[in-house]
DSSP file (Angstrom, degrees, kcal/mol; ACC not computed):
  #  RESIDUE AA STRUCTURE BP1 BP2  ACC     N-H-->O    O-->H-N    N-H-->O    O-->H-N    TCO  KAPPA ALPHA  PHI   PSI    X-CA   Y-CA   Z-CA
    1    1 A M    >         0   0    0      0, 0.0     3,-0.5     0, 0.0     6,-0.1   0.000 360.0 360.0 360.0 134.0   74.3   91.6  106.1
    2    2 A E  T 3   +     0   0    0      1,-0.2     6,-0.0     5,-0.1     0, 0.0   0.898 360.0  38.2 -59.9 -45.7   76.2   88.5  105.1
    3    3 A D  T 3  S+     0   0    0      4,-0.1     2,-0.3     5,-0.0    -1,-0.2   0.434  84.8 120.2 -94.8  -0.7   77.2   89.7  101.5
    4    4 A C    <>  -     0   0    0     -3,-0.5     4,-1.8     1,-0.2     5,-0.1  -0.492  54.3-151.2 -73.8 126.7   77.9   93.4  102.4
    5    5 A L  H  > S+     0   0    0     -2,-0.3     4,-2.3     2,-0.2    -1,-0.2   0.948  97.7  47.6 -58.1 -50.9   81.5   94.4  101.6
    6    6 A F  H  > S+     0   0    0      1,-0.3     4,-3.0     2,-0.2     5,-0.2   0.921 109.7  54.2 -68.4 -43.0   81.6   97.1  104.4
    7    7 A C  H  > S+     0   0    0      1,-0.2     4,-1.8     2,-0.2    -1,-0.3   0.878 106.8  50.5 -55.0 -36.9   80.1   94.6  106.9
    8    8 A K  H  X>S+     0   0    0     -4,-1.8     5,-2.8     2,-0.2     6,-0.8   0.917 109.7  51.5 -64.4 -45.2   82.8   92.2  106.1
    9    9 A I  H ><5S+     0   0    0     -4,-2.3     3,-1.3     1,-0.2    -2,-0.2   0.961 109.1  51.1 -60.3 -46.5   85.4   95.1  106.7
   10   10 A I  H 3<5S+     0   0    0     -4,-3.0    -1,-0.2     1,-0.3    -2,-0.2   0.900 110.2  47.4 -58.9 -33.6   83.9   95.8  110.0
   11   11 A K  H 3<5S-     0   0    0     -4,-1.8    -1,-0.3    -5,-0.2    -2,-0.2   0.577 115.8-118.4 -87.9  -3.0   84.1   92.2  111.1
   12   12 A K  T <<5S+     0   0    0     -3,-1.3    -3,-0.2    -4,-0.7    -2,-0.1   0.781  80.8 124.5  78.4  27.6   87.7   92.2  109.9
   13   13 A E  S   <S+     0   0    0     -5,-2.8    -4,-0.2     1,-0.2    -5,-0.1   0.756  76.3  40.9 -88.5 -30.2   87.0   89.5  107.3
   14   14 A I  S    S-     0   0    0     -6,-0.8    -2,-0.2    -9,-0.2    -1,-0.2  -0.947  96.1-119.2-109.8 136.7   88.3   91.8  104.6
   15   15 A P        +     0   0    0      0, 0.0     2,-0.3     0, 0.0    -6,-0.1  -0.492  35.1 179.2 -73.6 151.0   91.5   93.9  105.4
   16   16 A S        -     0   0    0     -2,-0.1     2,-1.1    -7,-0.1    14,-0.1  -0.939  40.3-112.4-143.5 160.8   91.3   97.7  105.3
   17   17 A S  E     -A   29   0A   0     12,-0.5    12,-2.4    -2,-0.3     2,-0.1  -0.781  44.9-154.7 -99.3  93.2   93.6  100.5  106.0
   18   18 A T  E     +A   28   0A   0     -2,-1.1    10,-0.3    10,-0.2     3,-0.1  -0.391  25.7 175.0 -75.9 135.4   91.8  101.8  109.1
   19   19 A V  E    S-     0   0A   0      8,-3.0     2,-0.3     1,-0.4     9,-0.2   0.661  73.0  -1.7-107.9 -29.3   92.2  105.5  109.9
   20   20 A Y  E     +A   27   0A   0      7,-1.8     7,-2.7     2,-0.0    -1,-0.4  -0.984  60.1 175.5-157.0 150.1   89.8  105.4  112.9
   21   21 A E  E     +A   26   0A   0     -2,-0.3     2,-0.2     5,-0.2     5,-0.2  -0.961   7.2 158.4-158.5 137.5   87.6  103.1  114.7
   22   22 A D        -     0   0    0      3,-2.4    -2,-0.0    -2,-0.3     0, 0.0  -0.736  62.2 -71.6-139.8-164.5   85.3  103.3  117.8
   23   23 A E  S    S+     0   0    0     -2,-0.2     3,-0.1     1,-0.2    21,-0.0   0.621 128.2  31.5 -71.2  -8.5   82.3  101.3  119.1
   24   24 A R  S    S+     0   0    0      1,-0.3    20,-2.7    20,-0.1    21,-0.5   0.691 118.6  25.5-123.6 -23.1   80.0  102.8  116.5
   25   25 A I  E     - B   0  43A   0     18,-0.3    -3,-2.4    19,-0.1     2,-0.3  -0.926  50.6-153.0-144.0 167.0   81.9  103.6  113.3
   26   26 A V  E     -AB  21  42A   0     16,-2.4    16,-2.8    -2,-0.3     2,-0.4  -0.985  10.2-167.8-133.9 141.8   84.9  102.6  111.2
   27   27 A A  E     +AB  20  41A   0     -7,-2.7    -8,-3.0    -2,-0.3    -7,-1.8  -0.996  17.1 163.0-128.1 140.9   86.8  105.0  108.8
   28   28 A F  E     -AB  18  40A   0     12,-1.6    12,-3.5    -2,-0.4   -10,-0.2  -0.989  42.8 -87.0-158.1 154.9   89.4  103.6  106.4
   29   29 A N  E     -AB  17  39A   0    -12,-2.4   -12,-0.5    -2,-0.3    10,-0.3  -0.372  48.4-110.6 -68.5 144.3   91.2  104.7  103.2
   30   30 A D        -     0   0    0      8,-3.0     8,-0.1     1,-0.1    -1,-0.1  -0.543  14.4-139.0 -72.7 142.2   89.3  104.0   99.9
   31   31 A I  S    S+     0   0    0      1,-0.3    -1,-0.1    -2,-0.2    -2,-0.1   0.760 103.6  39.8 -75.6 -25.1   91.0  101.4   97.8
   32   32 A N  S    S-     0   0    0      6,-0.0    -1,-0.3     0, 0.0    -2,-0.0  -0.728  91.4-161.0-122.5  74.2   90.3  103.4   94.6
   33   33 A P        -     0   0    0      0, 0.0     5,-0.1     0, 0.0    71,-0.0  -0.331  18.5-168.0 -65.1 141.8   91.1  107.1   95.9
   34   34 A Q  S    S+     0   0    0      3,-0.1     4,-0.1     1,-0.0     3,-0.1   0.234  77.2  24.4-107.7   3.6   89.7  110.0   93.9
   35   35 A A  S    S-     0   0    0      1,-0.1    71,-0.1    74,-0.0     3,-0.1  -0.940  95.5 -94.3-154.2 169.5   91.8  112.5   95.7
   36   36 A P  S    S+     0   0    0      0, 0.0     2,-0.6     0, 0.0    70,-0.2   0.896 122.8  35.8 -52.8 -43.5   95.0  112.5   97.7
   37   37 A V  E    S+ C   0 105A   0     68,-2.4    68,-1.8    -3,-0.1     2,-0.3  -0.955  72.4 157.0-108.1 120.7   93.0  112.0  100.9
   38   38 A H  E     + C   0 104A   0     -2,-0.6    -8,-3.0    66,-0.2     2,-0.4  -0.799  12.6 171.7-149.2 105.2   89.8  109.8  100.3
   39   39 A V  E     -BC  29 103A   0     64,-1.6    64,-3.0    -2,-0.3     2,-0.4  -0.939  23.5-142.4-118.5 136.9   88.5  108.1  103.5
   40   40 A L  E     -BC  28 102A   0    -12,-3.5   -12,-1.6    -2,-0.4     2,-0.5  -0.811  12.0-163.2 -90.9 132.0   85.3  106.2  103.9
   41   41 A L  E     +BC  27 101A   0     60,-2.6    60,-2.3    -2,-0.4   -14,-0.2  -0.973  17.0 169.6-115.7 125.7   83.3  106.5  107.1
   42   42 A I  E     -B   26   0A   0    -16,-2.8   -16,-2.4    -2,-0.5     2,-0.2  -0.980  33.4-118.6-134.1 145.9   80.7  104.0  107.9
   43   43 A P  E     -B   25   0A   0      0, 0.0   -18,-0.3     0, 0.0     4,-0.1  -0.458  20.9-131.4 -74.5 155.8   78.6  103.0  110.8
   44   44 A K  S    S+     0   0    0    -20,-2.7     2,-0.3    -2,-0.2   -19,-0.1   0.726  92.1  78.8 -81.2 -23.2   79.1   99.5  112.2
   45   45 A E  S    S-     0   0    0    -21,-0.5     2,-0.5     1,-0.0   -21,-0.0  -0.716  93.8-117.1 -79.4 138.1   75.2   99.0  112.1
   46   46 A H        +     0   0    0     -2,-0.3     2,-0.3    52,-0.1    52,-0.1  -0.702  43.2 161.3 -85.7 130.6   74.2   98.1  108.6
   47   47 A Y        -     0   0    0     -2,-0.5    52,-3.3    -4,-0.1     6,-0.1  -0.965  36.0-140.0-128.6 135.1   71.8  100.5  106.8
   48   48 A A  S    S-     0   0    0     -2,-0.3     2,-0.3    50,-0.3    41,-0.2   0.856  74.5 -30.6 -68.9 -35.6   71.7  100.3  103.0
   49   49 A S  S >  S-     0   0    0     48,-0.1     3,-1.0    49,-0.1     4,-0.2  -0.905  76.8 -72.4-160.2-173.4   71.5  104.1  102.6
   50   50 A L  G >  S+     0   0    0     -2,-0.3     3,-1.1     1,-0.2    38,-0.1   0.805 124.4  64.3 -59.6 -30.0   70.4  107.4  104.1
   51   51 A N  G 3  S+     0   0    0      1,-0.2    -1,-0.2    -4,-0.0    37,-0.0   0.727 100.3  54.1 -65.4 -21.4   66.8  106.3  103.3
   52   52 A D  G <  S+     0   0    0     -3,-1.0    -1,-0.2     2,-0.1    -2,-0.2   0.454  77.8 105.3 -96.3  -4.1   67.1  103.4  105.7
   53   53 A I    <   -     0   0    0     -3,-1.1     5,-0.1    -4,-0.2     2,-0.1  -0.702  67.5-133.3 -87.5 119.0   68.2  105.2  108.9
   54   54 A P    >   -     0   0    0      0, 0.0     3,-2.5     0, 0.0     4,-0.2  -0.379  19.8-112.3 -69.8 152.9   65.4  105.3  111.3
   55   55 A E  G >  S+     0   0    0      1,-0.3     3,-1.4     2,-0.2     4,-0.2   0.820 116.2  58.5 -51.1 -37.1   64.7  108.6  113.1
   56   56 A E  G 3  S+     0   0    0      1,-0.2    -1,-0.3     2,-0.1     3,-0.2   0.602 108.3  47.1 -71.8  -9.2   65.8  107.1  116.5
   57   57 A K  G X  S+     0   0    0     -3,-2.5     3,-1.9     1,-0.1     4,-0.3   0.241  74.6 112.4-109.5  13.0   69.3  106.4  115.0
   58   58 A K  T X>  +     0   0    0     -3,-1.4     3,-1.2     1,-0.3     4,-0.7   0.726  62.6  74.0 -65.4 -20.9   69.8  109.8  113.4
   59   59 A D  H 3> S+     0   0    0      1,-0.3     4,-1.9     2,-0.2    -1,-0.3   0.715  80.8  71.5 -62.5 -18.0   72.7  110.6  115.9
   60   60 A I  H <> S+     0   0    0     -3,-1.9     4,-2.8     1,-0.2    -1,-0.3   0.876  93.1  56.8 -65.9 -34.5   74.8  108.3  114.0
   61   61 A L  H <> S+     0   0    0     -3,-1.2     4,-2.1    -4,-0.3    -1,-0.2   0.897 107.5  45.8 -60.0 -44.8   74.9  111.0  111.1
   62   62 A S  H  X S+     0   0    0     -4,-0.7     4,-1.9     2,-0.2    -1,-0.2   0.840 111.2  53.3 -75.5 -30.1   76.3  113.6  113.3
   63   63 A H  H  X S+     0   0    0     -4,-1.9     4,-1.9     2,-0.2    -2,-0.2   0.950 110.6  47.8 -59.1 -50.1   78.8  111.2  114.7
   64   64 A L  H  X S+     0   0    0     -4,-2.8     4,-2.4     1,-0.2    -2,-0.2   0.932 114.0  45.7 -53.2 -53.7   80.0  110.4  111.2
   65   65 A L  H  X S+     0   0    0     -4,-2.1     4,-1.7     1,-0.2    -1,-0.2   0.825 111.5  49.6 -71.1 -33.2   80.2  113.9  110.1
   66   66 A L  H  X S+     0   0    0     -4,-1.9     4,-1.8     2,-0.2    -1,-0.2   0.814 111.5  51.0 -76.3 -33.2   82.1  115.2  113.2
   67   67 A K  H  X S+     0   0    0     -4,-1.9     4,-2.3    -5,-0.2    -2,-0.2   0.842 106.5  52.9 -64.7 -39.5   84.5  112.4  112.9
   68   68 A A  H  X S+     0   0    0     -4,-2.4     4,-2.5     2,-0.2    -2,-0.2   0.920 107.1  53.2 -63.9 -41.4   85.1  113.3  109.3
   69   69 A R  H  X S+     0   0    0     -4,-1.7     4,-2.2     2,-0.2    -2,-0.2   0.917 110.7  47.4 -49.1 -50.9   85.8  116.9  110.5
   70   70 A E  H  X S+     0   0    0     -4,-1.8     4,-2.4     1,-0.2    -1,-0.2   0.898 111.4  49.9 -63.0 -43.5   88.4  115.5  112.9
   71   71 A I  H  X S+     0   0    0     -4,-2.3     4,-2.2     2,-0.2    -1,-0.2   0.898 106.1  55.5 -64.1 -40.0   90.0  113.3  110.3
   72   72 A A  H  <>S+     0   0    0     -4,-2.5     5,-2.5     2,-0.2     6,-1.1   0.911 110.4  47.5 -59.1 -43.8   90.2  116.3  107.8
   73   73 A R  H ><5S+     0   0    0     -4,-2.2     3,-1.4     1,-0.2    -2,-0.2   0.939 110.1  51.1 -61.4 -45.6   92.2  118.1  110.5
   74   74 A E  H 3<5S+     0   0    0     -4,-2.4    -2,-0.2     1,-0.3    -1,-0.2   0.824 111.7  48.5 -61.3 -38.9   94.4  115.1  111.2
   75   75 A K  T 3<5S-     0   0    0     -4,-2.2    -1,-0.3    -5,-0.2    -2,-0.2   0.315 112.6-120.4 -87.4   9.0   95.1  114.9  107.4
   76   76 A N  T < 5S+     0   0    0     -3,-1.4    -3,-0.2    -4,-0.2    -2,-0.1   0.894  85.5 107.8  57.7  48.5   95.9  118.7  107.2
   77   77 A I     >< +     0   0    0     -5,-2.5     4,-2.7    -6,-0.1    -4,-0.2   0.406  49.5  87.7-120.7  -7.2   93.1  119.3  104.6
   78   78 A A  T  4 S+     0   0    0     -6,-1.1     4,-0.2     1,-0.2    -5,-0.1   0.852  88.7  45.8 -60.4 -34.5   90.7  121.2  106.8
   79   79 A E  T  4 S+     0   0    0     -7,-0.2    -1,-0.2     1,-0.2     3,-0.1   0.937 118.4  40.8 -75.0 -49.0   92.1  124.6  106.3
   80   80 A K  T  4 S-     0   0    0      1,-0.2    -2,-0.2    -4,-0.1     2,-0.2   0.888 121.7 -99.7 -65.6 -38.2   92.4  124.3  102.5
   81   81 A G     <  -     0   0    0     -4,-2.7    25,-0.6    -9,-0.1     2,-0.3  -0.506  36.6-155.5 132.1 157.5   89.1  122.5  102.1
   82   82 A Y  E     -D  105   0A   0     -4,-0.2     2,-0.5    -2,-0.2    23,-0.2  -0.982  13.8-130.3-157.4 168.9   87.5  119.1  101.7
   83   83 A R  E     -D  104   0A   0     21,-2.9    21,-3.5    -2,-0.3     2,-0.5  -0.971   8.3-155.6-132.3 139.8   84.4  117.6  100.4
   84   84 A I  E     -D  103   0A   0     -2,-0.5     2,-0.4    19,-0.2    19,-0.2  -0.955  16.5-166.9-113.4 125.1   82.0  115.1  102.1
   85   85 A V  E     -D  102   0A   0     17,-2.5    17,-2.8    -2,-0.5     2,-0.4  -0.940  14.4-177.6-120.7 137.4   79.9  113.0   99.8
   86   86 A L        -     0   0    0     -2,-0.4     2,-0.3    15,-0.2    15,-0.1  -0.914  11.0-163.4-135.9 107.5   76.9  110.8  100.6
   87   87 A N        -     0   0    0     13,-0.5     2,-0.5    -2,-0.4    13,-0.3  -0.683   5.3-164.5 -87.2 142.2   75.5  108.9   97.6
   88   88 A T        -     0   0    0     -2,-0.3     4,-0.4     1,-0.1     3,-0.1  -0.960  52.9 -14.5-130.9 112.6   71.9  107.5   98.2
   89   89 A A  S >>>S-     0   0    0     -2,-0.5     5,-1.7   -41,-0.2     3,-0.8   0.051  92.3 -64.0  89.5 163.7   70.6  104.9   95.8
   90   90 A R  G >45S+     0   0    0      1,-0.2     3,-1.2     2,-0.2    -1,-0.1   0.856 125.3  54.4 -53.6 -48.4   71.7  103.8   92.3
   91   91 A E  G 345S+     0   0    0      1,-0.3    -1,-0.2     2,-0.1    -2,-0.1   0.800 103.3  57.9 -64.9 -24.8   71.3  106.9   90.3
   92   92 A S  G <45S-     0   0    0     -3,-0.8    -1,-0.3    -4,-0.4    -2,-0.2   0.726 124.7-101.4 -76.5 -18.0   73.4  108.9   92.7
   93   93 A G  T <<5 +     0   0    0     -3,-1.2     2,-0.2    -4,-0.6    -3,-0.2   0.418  64.9 158.0 105.4   8.0   76.3  106.5   92.1
   94   94 A Q      < +     0   0    0     -5,-1.7    -1,-0.3     1,-0.2     3,-0.1  -0.454   6.6 165.7 -64.5 127.8   76.0  104.5   95.2
   95   95 A E        +     0   0    0      1,-0.2     2,-0.6    -2,-0.2    -1,-0.2   0.695  62.5  53.9-116.1 -25.8   77.7  101.2   94.6
   96   96 A V  S    S-     0   0    0      2,-0.1     2,-2.3     4,-0.1    -1,-0.2  -0.950  77.8-143.2-110.8 115.2   78.1   99.6   98.0
   97   97 A F  S    S+     0   0    0     -2,-0.6     2,-0.3    -3,-0.1   -48,-0.1  -0.364  72.1  94.8 -86.5  63.2   74.7   99.5   99.8
   98   98 A H  S    S-     0   0    0     -2,-2.3   -50,-0.3   -50,-0.1   -49,-0.1  -0.901  90.8-102.5-144.0 115.7   75.9  100.2  103.3
   99   99 A I        +     0   0    0    -52,-3.3     2,-0.3    -2,-0.3   -50,-0.1  -0.034  55.6 161.5 -47.1 141.6   75.7  103.9  104.1
  100  100 A H        -     0   0    0    -13,-0.3   -13,-0.5   -58,-0.1     2,-0.4  -0.955  31.2-141.1-163.0 138.9   79.1  105.6  103.9
  101  101 A F  E     -C   41   0A   0    -60,-2.3   -60,-2.6    -2,-0.3     2,-0.5  -0.881  16.3-139.6-105.1 142.8   80.5  109.2  103.5
  102  102 A H  E     -CD  40  85A   0    -17,-2.8   -17,-2.5    -2,-0.4     2,-0.6  -0.844   8.1-157.5 -97.7 131.7   83.4  109.9  101.4
  103  103 A L  E     -CD  39  84A   0    -64,-3.0   -64,-1.6    -2,-0.5     2,-0.4  -0.945  21.3-178.3-108.8 115.1   85.8  112.4  102.9
  104  104 A L  E     +CD  38  83A   0    -21,-3.5   -21,-2.9    -2,-0.6     2,-0.3  -0.904  16.8 115.3-117.9 135.1   87.8  113.9   99.9
  105  105 A G  E     +CD  37  82A   0    -68,-1.8   -68,-2.4    -2,-0.4   -23,-0.1  -0.989  24.8  95.7-175.5-174.7   90.7  116.5   99.9
  106  106 A G  S    S+     0   0    0    -25,-0.6     2,-0.3    -2,-0.3   -24,-0.1   0.433  90.7  58.1  97.7   3.3   94.2  117.3   99.2
  107  107 A R  S    S-     0   0    0    -26,-0.2     2,-0.3   -70,-0.1    -1,-0.2  -0.971  96.7 -81.8-154.3 163.0   93.4  118.7   95.7
  108  108 A Q        -     0   0    0     -2,-0.3     2,-0.2    -3,-0.1    -3,-0.1  -0.552  49.0-144.5 -67.0 127.2   91.3  121.4   94.0
  109  109 A M        -     0   0    0     -2,-0.3     2,-0.3    -5,-0.1   -74,-0.0  -0.644   9.7-143.1 -92.2 157.1   87.7  120.0   93.6
  110  110 A T        -     0   0    0     -2,-0.2    -1,-0.0     3,-0.1     0, 0.0  -0.690  18.4-104.1-112.6 164.7   85.6  120.9   90.7
  111  111 A W  S    S+     0   0    0     -2,-0.3    -2,-0.0     1,-0.2     0, 0.0  -0.991  95.1  39.1-147.6 143.0   81.9  121.6   90.4
  112  112 A P  S    S-     0   0    0      0, 0.0    -1,-0.2     0, 0.0    -2,-0.0   0.507  79.7-152.6 -69.0 153.2   79.6  120.2   89.4
  113  113 A P              0   0    0      0, 0.0    -3,-0.1     0, 0.0    -2,-0.1   0.806 360.0 360.0 -71.3 -30.1   80.9  117.1   90.9
  114  114 A G              0   0    0      0, 0.0    -3,-0.0     0, 0.0     0, 0.0   0.461 360.0 360.0-140.6 360.0   79.3  114.4   88.6
């Protein structure tokens, strides 16, 4: 998508603090962190939200989640705990309409989250 912020990050049109990248996904530090560790993980292929991922592309979800687990280990938050958030649509709080997971950790999380 031409006007998608995350697509522009993927194309390197907007700089980001990249934590991980492969042929399918990019992970980068959030510019407005809500925890000491706040990494966004996005697929390189554009899908507005979880609602838009076709069944035949569902493996991208496991790839994103397993990479989040690996990054949590690298950031030394895996043992104490971390949260993975996926907002879907406006009422959930989704602001950028390119599916993305938030990996949050490094502090005590509260419940309910929002």
